[in-house]
N, C-alpha and C positions, 0 to 999 in steps of 0.2 A: 561175651564181651559186652561191656556196658555201652549205653547209647552215646555218651559223650566221646568215648574212644573211637567208636565206629564213625561218628560224624567227623572227627579229626582225620581219620584215615581216608574217608571218602573225599574230604576237602583236599587232602594232599594228592590223591589220585587225580582229581579234577585239575589241580594246578599243573601236574606233570603232563596231563593230556593236552591242556591248552598250550603249554610251553612247546611240546612236540609239534602241535599244529602250527604254531607261530614260526617254528624253525623250518618245517616242511612246506614252504610256500609253493613248491612244485606240485603238491597234491591239490588239485582243484576241488572246490566244493561239489561240483557236479559228479566227480569221480567218487567222493565219499558217499554221496547220495546213491550212486549207482551200485556200490558194493555193500554199503552198510545201512542205507536207508536213513542216514542222518548226516549233518554237516556242521560247520562252524556256526551257521545261522541258527540251526536247531539248538545247539548248546547255549547260544546267547539267549534264545527264547526261553529255554528251560531255566536259565539263570534269572531272567526277569520274572518268570512265573514264581520261582522260589522266593524272590524278594517280596512279591505281593503277598504270598502266604505268610511271610514273617513281618508284614506291616512296614516294609522298607520301600522307599521310592527309588526305583531304578528304571530309567527309561530304556527304550530299545537301543538307542545310539550308545548309551553308556554301557549297556550289557555287551553290545558288540565290541566296544573298545576293550573291555576286559578280556574277551575271548581272542580277539585279533591282535591285541597288543598295540593298537593304533586306531585312529578313526577308520570306520568301514570304507568311506570314500577313498581314503588314501590307499588302503589295502587293495581295493578293486582296481584302482588306477595302476598300481605297481605290479600286481600279480595275477589278476583274473584274466583268463583268456575266453574267447568266444566258444561256447559249447557246440560240439558237433552233433549232427543228427544221431549218431551212434551213442554218444554220451547221454543225450536226452532220452533215447529209447531205454537204455540200461537203468537210468534214474526212474523212469515211469514204472518199469517192471519191479524194481526194488521197493519203491514206495508202495506199490500195490501189495507187497508182502506185509508191510506194516499194517495196512488197513484190514487185512483179512482176520487179524486177531482182535476180537472185540475187547478183550481185557488188557491189551497192550498198554494203553495210556495209564491204566490203574497200576499195572505191574511196574512200569517205569517210575511212576510217582513213588511207589513203595520201595524201590530198590536202587534207583539211579543215584550215583554212578557206580555202585559197588558190584553189581551183578548183571548178567545178561537177562533180557526179558525172557520169560518162560515160553516154551512152545513155538519159538520162531522157526525151528527146523523140524517140528513134529509133523509126521505124515498127516495128510488130510483125511 
């Protein structure tokens, strides 16, 4: 597959993911973090980082609006609930799994969003 086609496919998958996350407002960011180690804010941060890499100005608020489909403050007021101690504990454990893989950031940079990071479930 050529690079241009791959980039178009990855962009399409990103749009579908953000559309799903906009629709599923019942899924809290803390729950995404607790199970997957990433959330809507992570996606918007990665989008802003990609913009910088391409020489495009995209502020944090603008990136979040792309991912959330509305200003972040509006989303929080409408849909975000207070995190429970259990959710916070799950998130901490999940985020720790991200940190144990030294090459995770590099792998994400090379493959996001088309593939899973390598070795996330590899035995220690």
